[in-house]
mmCIF file as gemmi writes it, N, C-alpha and C atoms, coordinates in Angstrom:
data_model
loop_
_atom_site.group_PDB
_atom_site.id
_atom_site.type_symbol
_atom_site.label_atom_id
_atom_site.label_alt_id
_atom_site.label_comp_id
_atom_site.label_asym_id
_atom_site.label_entity_id
_atom_site.label_seq_id
_atom_site.pdbx_PDB_ins_code
_atom_site.Cartn_x
_atom_site.Cartn_y
_atom_site.Cartn_z
_atom_site.occupancy
_atom_site.B_iso_or_equiv
_atom_site.pdbx_formal_charge
_atom_site.auth_seq_id
_atom_site.auth_asym_id
_atom_site.pdbx_PDB_model_num
ATOM 1 N N . MET Axp A 1 ? -0.253 12.787 7.2 1 0 ? 1 A 1
ATOM 2 C CA . MET Axp A 1 ? -0.304 11.968 6.02 1 0 ? 1 A 1
ATOM 3 C C . MET Axp A 1 ? -0.07 10.493 6.375 1 0 ? 1 A 1
ATOM 4 N N . GLU Axp A 2 ? 0.895 10.237 7.259 1 0 ? 2 A 1
ATOM 5 C CA . GLU Axp A 2 ? 1.186 8.857 7.642 1 0 ? 2 A 1
ATOM 6 C C . GLU Axp A 2 ? -0.04 8.2 8.28 1 0 ? 2 A 1
ATOM 7 N N . GLN Axp A 3 ? -0.774 8.948 9.09 1 0 ? 3 A 1
ATOM 8 C CA . GLN Axp A 3 ? -1.977 8.397 9.712 1 0 ? 3 A 1
ATOM 9 C C . GLN Axp A 3 ? -3.039 8.088 8.66 1 0 ? 3 A 1
ATOM 10 N N . HIS Axp A 4 ? -3.15 8.964 7.653 1 0 ? 4 A 1
ATOM 11 C CA . HIS Axp A 4 ? -4.116 8.731 6.582 1 0 ? 4 A 1
ATOM 12 C C . HIS Axp A 4 ? -3.763 7.452 5.816 1 0 ? 4 A 1
ATOM 13 N N . VAL Axp A 5 ? -2.485 7.295 5.474 1 0 ? 5 A 1
ATOM 14 C CA . VAL Axp A 5 ? -2.039 6.099 4.761 1 0 ? 5 A 1
ATOM 15 C C . VAL Axp A 5 ? -2.291 4.86 5.617 1 0 ? 5 A 1
ATOM 16 N N . SER Axp A 6 ? -1.96 4.925 6.89 1 0 ? 6 A 1
ATOM 17 C CA . SER Axp A 6 ? -2.189 3.786 7.786 1 0 ? 6 A 1
ATOM 18 C C . SER Axp A 6 ? -3.673 3.444 7.872 1 0 ? 6 A 1
ATOM 19 N N . SER Axp A 7 ? -4.527 4.458 7.902 1 0 ? 7 A 1
ATOM 20 C CA . SER Axp A 7 ? -5.975 4.222 7.947 1 0 ? 7 A 1
ATOM 21 C C . SER Axp A 7 ? -6.461 3.561 6.665 1 0 ? 7 A 1
ATOM 22 N N . GLU Axp A 8 ? -5.968 4.036 5.516 1 0 ? 8 A 1
ATOM 23 C CA . GLU Axp A 8 ? -6.356 3.448 4.233 1 0 ? 8 A 1
ATOM 24 C C . GLU Axp A 8 ? -5.926 1.987 4.153 1 0 ? 8 A 1
ATOM 25 N N . ILE Axp A 9 ? -4.694 1.726 4.52 1 0 ? 9 A 1
ATOM 26 C CA . ILE Axp A 9 ? -4.19 0.356 4.476 1 0 ? 9 A 1
ATOM 27 C C . ILE Axp A 9 ? -4.943 -0.509 5.482 1 0 ? 9 A 1
ATOM 28 N N . GLY Axp A 10 ? -5.211 0.038 6.655 1 0 ? 10 A 1
ATOM 29 C CA . GLY Axp A 10 ? -5.923 -0.71 7.685 1 0 ? 10 A 1
ATOM 30 C C . GLY Axp A 10 ? -7.327 -1.095 7.285 1 0 ? 10 A 1
ATOM 31 N N . ALA Axp A 11 ? -7.945 -0.321 6.39 1 0 ? 11 A 1
ATOM 32 C CA . ALA Axp A 11 ? -9.31 -0.609 5.94 1 0 ? 11 A 1
ATOM 33 C C . ALA Axp A 11 ? -9.337 -1.686 4.851 1 0 ? 11 A 1
ATOM 34 N N . MET Axp A 12 ? -8.186 -2.044 4.318 1 0 ? 12 A 1
ATOM 35 C CA . MET Axp A 12 ? -8.124 -3.031 3.244 1 0 ? 12 A 1
ATOM 36 C C . MET Axp A 12 ? -8.158 -4.442 3.816 1 0 ? 12 A 1
ATOM 37 N N . PRO Axp A 13 ? -8.644 -5.396 3.017 1 0 ? 13 A 1
ATOM 38 C CA . PRO Axp A 13 ? -8.765 -6.773 3.501 1 0 ? 13 A 1
ATOM 39 C C . PRO Axp A 13 ? -7.433 -7.522 3.444 1 0 ? 13 A 1
ATOM 40 N N . PHE Axp A 14 ? -6.539 -7.157 4.322 1 0 ? 14 A 1
ATOM 41 C CA . PHE Axp A 14 ? -5.236 -7.795 4.395 1 0 ? 14 A 1
ATOM 42 C C . PHE Axp A 14 ? -5.107 -8.56 5.697 1 0 ? 14 A 1
ATOM 43 N N . LEU Axp A 15 ? -4.118 -9.377 5.748 1 0 ? 15 A 1
ATOM 44 C CA . LEU Axp A 15 ? -3.794 -10.107 6.962 1 0 ? 15 A 1
ATOM 45 C C . LEU Axp A 15 ? -3.241 -9.145 8.011 1 0 ? 15 A 1
ATOM 46 N N . TRP Axp A 16 ? -3.77 -9.219 9.226 1 0 ? 16 A 1
ATOM 47 C CA . TRP Axp A 16 ? -3.274 -8.389 10.32 1 0 ? 16 A 1
ATOM 48 C C . TRP Axp A 16 ? -2.182 -9.152 11.053 1 0 ? 16 A 1
ATOM 49 N N . LEU Axp A 17 ? -1.066 -8.5 11.268 1 0 ? 17 A 1
ATOM 50 C CA . LEU Axp A 17 ? 0.043 -9.124 11.984 1 0 ? 17 A 1
ATOM 51 C C . LEU Axp A 17 ? 0.257 -8.424 13.307 1 0 ? 17 A 1
ATOM 52 N N . GLY Axp A 18 ? 0.413 -9.189 14.36 1 0 ? 18 A 1
ATOM 53 C CA . GLY Axp A 18 ? 0.758 -8.613 15.651 1 0 ? 18 A 1
ATOM 54 C C . GLY Axp A 18 ? 2.27 -8.455 15.742 1 0 ? 18 A 1
ATOM 55 N N . VAL Axp A 19 ? 2.728 -7.224 15.811 1 0 ? 19 A 1
ATOM 56 C CA . VAL Axp A 19 ? 4.17 -6.966 15.889 1 0 ? 19 A 1
ATOM 57 C C . VAL Axp A 19 ? 4.437 -6.346 17.249 1 0 ? 19 A 1
ATOM 58 N N . ASP Axp A 20 ? 5.158 -7.069 18.066 1 0 ? 20 A 1
ATOM 59 C CA . ASP Axp A 20 ? 5.366 -6.66 19.446 1 0 ? 20 A 1
ATOM 60 C C . ASP Axp A 20 ? 6.657 -5.845 19.593 1 0 ? 20 A 1
ATOM 61 N N . ASP Axp A 21 ? 6.608 -4.624 19.054 1 0 ? 21 A 1
ATOM 62 C CA . ASP Axp A 21 ? 7.724 -3.709 19.261 1 0 ? 21 A 1
ATOM 63 C C . ASP Axp A 21 ? 7.211 -2.275 19.182 1 0 ? 21 A 1
ATOM 64 N N . VAL Axp A 22 ? 8.054 -1.354 19.481 1 0 ? 22 A 1
ATOM 65 C CA . VAL Axp A 22 ? 7.685 0.062 19.472 1 0 ? 22 A 1
ATOM 66 C C . VAL Axp A 22 ? 7.84 0.589 18.046 1 0 ? 22 A 1
ATOM 67 N N . PRO Axp A 23 ? 6.845 1.346 17.54 1 0 ? 23 A 1
ATOM 68 C CA . PRO Axp A 23 ? 6.968 1.893 16.187 1 0 ? 23 A 1
ATOM 69 C C . PRO Axp A 23 ? 8.034 2.982 16.119 1 0 ? 23 A 1
ATOM 70 N N . GLU Axp A 24 ? 9.202 2.619 15.682 1 0 ? 24 A 1
ATOM 71 C CA . GLU Axp A 24 ? 10.316 3.556 15.547 1 0 ? 24 A 1
ATOM 72 C C . GLU Axp A 24 ? 11.159 3.114 14.349 1 0 ? 24 A 1
ATOM 73 N N . PRO Axp A 25 ? 12.04 3.983 13.859 1 0 ? 25 A 1
ATOM 74 C CA . PRO Axp A 25 ? 12.904 3.587 12.741 1 0 ? 25 A 1
ATOM 75 C C . PRO Axp A 25 ? 13.688 2.318 13.089 1 0 ? 25 A 1
ATOM 76 N N . ASP Axp A 26 ? 13.841 1.467 12.098 1 0 ? 26 A 1
ATOM 77 C CA . ASP Axp A 26 ? 14.567 0.193 12.224 1 0 ? 26 A 1
ATOM 78 C C . ASP Axp A 26 ? 13.835 -0.852 13.06 1 0 ? 26 A 1
ATOM 79 N N . SER Axp A 27 ? 12.55 -0.643 13.348 1 0 ? 27 A 1
ATOM 80 C CA . SER Axp A 27 ? 11.778 -1.655 14.071 1 0 ? 27 A 1
ATOM 81 C C . SER Axp A 27 ? 11.161 -2.626 13.062 1 0 ? 27 A 1
ATOM 82 N N . ASP Axp A 28 ? 10.696 -3.764 13.544 1 0 ? 28 A 1
ATOM 83 C CA . ASP Axp A 28 ? 10.013 -4.726 12.678 1 0 ? 28 A 1
ATOM 84 C C . ASP Axp A 28 ? 8.766 -4.09 12.073 1 0 ? 28 A 1
ATOM 85 N N . ARG Axp A 29 ? 8.048 -3.341 12.878 1 0 ? 29 A 1
ATOM 86 C CA . ARG Axp A 29 ? 6.825 -2.671 12.422 1 0 ? 29 A 1
ATOM 87 C C . ARG Axp A 29 ? 7.134 -1.727 11.263 1 0 ? 29 A 1
ATOM 88 N N . ASP Axp A 30 ? 8.208 -0.958 11.372 1 0 ? 30 A 1
ATOM 89 C CA . ASP Axp A 30 ? 8.594 -0.015 10.327 1 0 ? 30 A 1
ATOM 90 C C . ASP Axp A 30 ? 8.941 -0.759 9.032 1 0 ? 30 A 1
ATOM 91 N N . MET Axp A 31 ? 9.643 -1.868 9.142 1 0 ? 31 A 1
ATOM 92 C CA . MET Axp A 31 ? 10.018 -2.653 7.97 1 0 ? 31 A 1
ATOM 93 C C . MET Axp A 31 ? 8.776 -3.215 7.269 1 0 ? 31 A 1
ATOM 94 N N . ILE Axp A 32 ? 7.832 -3.734 8.045 1 0 ? 32 A 1
ATOM 95 C CA . ILE Axp A 32 ? 6.607 -4.298 7.476 1 0 ? 32 A 1
ATOM 96 C C . ILE Axp A 32 ? 5.784 -3.207 6.801 1 0 ? 32 A 1
ATOM 97 N N . GLU Axp A 33 ? 5.6 -2.069 7.461 1 0 ? 33 A 1
ATOM 98 C CA . GLU Axp A 33 ? 4.822 -0.975 6.874 1 0 ? 33 A 1
ATOM 99 C C . GLU Axp A 33 ? 5.452 -0.482 5.575 1 0 ? 33 A 1
ATOM 100 N N . GLY Axp A 34 ? 6.769 -0.335 5.572 1 0 ? 34 A 1
ATOM 101 C CA . GLY Axp A 34 ? 7.453 0.115 4.361 1 0 ? 34 A 1
ATOM 102 C C . GLY Axp A 34 ? 7.277 -0.858 3.211 1 0 ? 34 A 1
ATOM 103 N N . GLY Axp A 35 ? 7.356 -2.158 3.515 1 0 ? 35 A 1
ATOM 104 C CA . GLY Axp A 35 ? 7.164 -3.172 2.485 1 0 ? 35 A 1
ATOM 105 C C . GLY Axp A 35 ? 5.758 -3.178 1.932 1 0 ? 35 A 1
ATOM 106 N N . VAL Axp A 36 ? 4.763 -3.026 2.795 1 0 ? 36 A 1
ATOM 107 C CA . VAL Axp A 36 ? 3.369 -3.004 2.357 1 0 ? 36 A 1
ATOM 108 C C . VAL Axp A 36 ? 3.115 -1.788 1.469 1 0 ? 36 A 1
ATOM 109 N N . ILE Axp A 37 ? 3.603 -0.64 1.884 1 0 ? 37 A 1
ATOM 110 C CA . ILE Axp A 37 ? 3.423 0.567 1.079 1 0 ? 37 A 1
ATOM 111 C C . ILE Axp A 37 ? 4.095 0.395 -0.28 1 0 ? 37 A 1
ATOM 112 N N . ALA Axp A 38 ? 5.292 -0.174 -0.314 1 0 ? 38 A 1
ATOM 113 C CA . ALA Axp A 38 ? 5.988 -0.401 -1.586 1 0 ? 38 A 1
ATOM 114 C C . ALA Axp A 38 ? 5.187 -1.327 -2.501 1 0 ? 38 A 1
ATOM 115 N N . LEU Axp A 39 ? 4.613 -2.394 -1.94 1 0 ? 39 A 1
ATOM 116 C CA . LEU Axp A 39 ? 3.813 -3.308 -2.746 1 0 ? 39 A 1
ATOM 117 C C . LEU Axp A 39 ? 2.572 -2.616 -3.315 1 0 ? 39 A 1
ATOM 118 N N . LEU Axp A 40 ? 1.928 -1.778 -2.52 1 0 ? 40 A 1
ATOM 119 C CA . LEU Axp A 40 ? 0.746 -1.06 -3.001 1 0 ? 40 A 1
ATOM 120 C C . LEU Axp A 40 ? 1.106 -0.069 -4.102 1 0 ? 40 A 1
ATOM 121 N N . VAL Axp A 41 ? 2.241 0.584 -3.983 1 0 ? 41 A 1
ATOM 122 C CA . VAL Axp A 41 ? 2.691 1.514 -5.028 1 0 ? 41 A 1
ATOM 123 C C . VAL Axp A 41 ? 2.97 0.754 -6.322 1 0 ? 41 A 1
ATOM 124 N N . ILE Axp A 42 ? 3.616 -0.401 -6.221 1 0 ? 42 A 1
ATOM 125 C CA . ILE Axp A 42 ? 3.892 -1.219 -7.406 1 0 ? 42 A 1
ATOM 126 C C . ILE Axp A 42 ? 2.584 -1.623 -8.077 1 0 ? 42 A 1
ATOM 127 N N . LEU Axp A 43 ? 1.607 -2.063 -7.303 1 0 ? 43 A 1
ATOM 128 C CA . LEU Axp A 43 ? 0.314 -2.46 -7.85 1 0 ? 43 A 1
ATOM 129 C C . LEU Axp A 43 ? -0.361 -1.287 -8.549 1 0 ? 43 A 1
ATOM 130 N N . ALA Axp A 44 ? -0.37 -0.123 -7.919 1 0 ? 44 A 1
ATOM 131 C CA . ALA Axp A 44 ? -0.991 1.058 -8.519 1 0 ? 44 A 1
ATOM 132 C C . ALA Axp A 44 ? -0.292 1.427 -9.824 1 0 ? 44 A 1
ATOM 133 N N . ASN Axp A 45 ? 1.036 1.357 -9.846 1 0 ? 45 A 1
ATOM 134 C CA . ASN Axp A 45 ? 1.78 1.68 -11.064 1 0 ? 45 A 1
ATOM 135 C C . ASN Axp A 45 ? 1.477 0.687 -12.18 1 0 ? 45 A 1
ATOM 136 N N . ARG Axp A 46 ? 1.339 -0.584 -11.85 1 0 ? 46 A 1
ATOM 137 C CA . ARG Axp A 46 ? 1.004 -1.591 -12.86 1 0 ? 46 A 1
ATOM 138 C C . ARG Axp A 46 ? -0.371 -1.324 -13.447 1 0 ? 46 A 1
ATOM 139 N N . GLN Axp A 47 ? -1.318 -0.901 -12.611 1 0 ? 47 A 1
ATOM 140 C CA . GLN Axp A 47 ? -2.654 -0.589 -13.115 1 0 ? 47 A 1
ATOM 141 C C . GLN Axp A 47 ? -2.616 0.617 -14.045 1 0 ? 47 A 1
ATOM 142 N N . LEU Axp A 48 ? -1.824 1.631 -13.69 1 0 ? 48 A 1
ATOM 143 C CA . LEU Axp A 48 ? -1.705 2.807 -14.558 1 0 ? 48 A 1
ATOM 144 C C . LEU Axp A 48 ? -1.048 2.449 -15.884 1 0 ? 48 A 1
ATOM 145 N N . ILE Axp A 49 ? -0.006 1.625 -15.843 1 0 ? 49 A 1
ATOM 146 C CA . ILE Axp A 49 ? 0.665 1.207 -17.067 1 0 ? 49 A 1
ATOM 147 C C . ILE Axp A 49 ? -0.305 0.442 -17.969 1 0 ? 49 A 1
ATOM 148 N N . ARG Axp A 50 ? -1.065 -0.475 -17.376 1 0 ? 50 A 1
ATOM 149 C CA . ARG Axp A 50 ? -2.053 -1.236 -18.15 1 0 ? 50 A 1
ATOM 150 C C . ARG Axp A 50 ? -3.08 -0.296 -18.763 1 0 ? 50 A 1
ATOM 151 N N . HIS Axp A 51 ? -3.489 0.717 -18.022 1 0 ? 51 A 1
ATOM 152 C CA . HIS Axp A 51 ? -4.452 1.703 -18.51 1 0 ? 51 A 1
ATOM 153 C C . HIS Axp A 51 ? -3.916 2.398 -19.76 1 0 ? 51 A 1
ATOM 154 N N . TYR Axp A 52 ? -2.673 2.845 -19.718 1 0 ? 52 A 1
ATOM 155 C CA . TYR Axp A 52 ? -2.111 3.571 -20.847 1 0 ? 52 A 1
ATOM 156 C C . TYR Axp A 52 ? -1.785 2.649 -22.018 1 0 ? 52 A 1
ATOM 157 N N . GLN Axp A 53 ? -1.428 1.412 -21.766 1 0 ? 53 A 1
ATOM 158 C CA . GLN Axp A 53 ? -1.111 0.478 -22.851 1 0 ? 53 A 1
ATOM 159 C C . GLN Axp A 53 ? -2.358 0.03 -23.6 1 0 ? 53 A 1
ATOM 160 N N . THR Axp A 54 ? -3.457 -0.121 -22.909 1 0 ? 54 A 1
ATOM 161 C CA . THR Axp A 54 ? -4.672 -0.64 -23.539 1 0 ? 54 A 1
ATOM 162 C C . THR Axp A 54 ? -5.629 0.453 -23.955 1 0 ? 54 A 1
ATOM 163 N N . GLY Axp A 55 ? -5.373 1.698 -23.531 1 0 ? 55 A 1
ATOM 164 C CA . GLY Axp A 55 ? -6.298 2.777 -23.852 1 0 ? 55 A 1
ATOM 165 C C . GLY Axp A 55 ? -7.593 2.664 -23.072 1 0 ? 55 A 1
ATOM 166 N N . TRP Axp A 56 ? -7.537 1.952 -21.981 1 0 ? 56 A 1
ATOM 167 C CA . TRP Axp A 56 ? -8.722 1.719 -21.134 1 0 ? 56 A 1
ATOM 168 C C . TRP Axp A 56 ? -9.274 3.059 -20.679 1 0 ? 56 A 1
ATOM 169 N N . ASP Axp A 57 ? -10.569 3.239 -20.833 1 0 ? 57 A 1
ATOM 170 C CA . ASP Axp A 57 ? -11.178 4.54 -20.589 1 0 ? 57 A 1
ATOM 171 C C . ASP Axp A 57 ? -11.868 4.661 -19.244 1 0 ? 57 A 1
ATOM 172 N N . ASP Axp A 58 ? -11.985 3.59 -18.498 1 0 ? 58 A 1
ATOM 173 C CA . ASP Axp A 58 ? -12.709 3.615 -17.227 1 0 ? 58 A 1
ATOM 174 C C . ASP Axp A 58 ? -11.773 4.051 -16.101 1 0 ? 58 A 1
ATOM 175 N N . THR Axp A 59 ? -11.572 5.378 -15.942 1 0 ? 59 A 1
ATOM 176 C CA . THR Axp A 59 ? -10.633 5.884 -14.971 1 0 ? 59 A 1
ATOM 177 C C . THR Axp A 59 ? -11.111 5.705 -13.531 1 0 ? 59 A 1
ATOM 178 N N . GLU Axp A 60 ? -12.375 5.378 -13.332 1 0 ? 60 A 1
ATOM 179 C CA . GLU Axp A 60 ? -12.875 5.161 -11.979 1 0 ? 60 A 1
ATOM 180 C C . GLU Axp A 60 ? -12.273 3.907 -11.35 1 0 ? 60 A 1
ATOM 181 N N . ASN Axp A 61 ? -11.787 2.974 -12.173 1 0 ? 61 A 1
ATOM 182 C CA . ASN Axp A 61 ? -11.263 1.717 -11.658 1 0 ? 61 A 1
ATOM 183 C C . ASN Axp A 61 ? -9.743 1.706 -11.564 1 0 ? 61 A 1
ATOM 184 N N . ILE Axp A 62 ? -9.109 2.841 -11.719 1 0 ? 62 A 1
ATOM 185 C CA . ILE Axp A 62 ? -7.648 2.893 -11.601 1 0 ? 62 A 1
ATOM 186 C C . ILE Axp A 62 ? -7.287 2.949 -10.143 1 0 ? 62 A 1
């Protein structure tokens, strides 16, 4: 699952950062990945909330 999430995020038009450390807990890389995932979850939740508040019917764009 983690590889799938990393692939999805990697395909998005975001800024690529070179992080020169080993991917392990408490590394800079781990902190950045966790923050990016949290931001994407917040964005997705905001879109769902907007969908339910407005009665928007186009579920393909959620």
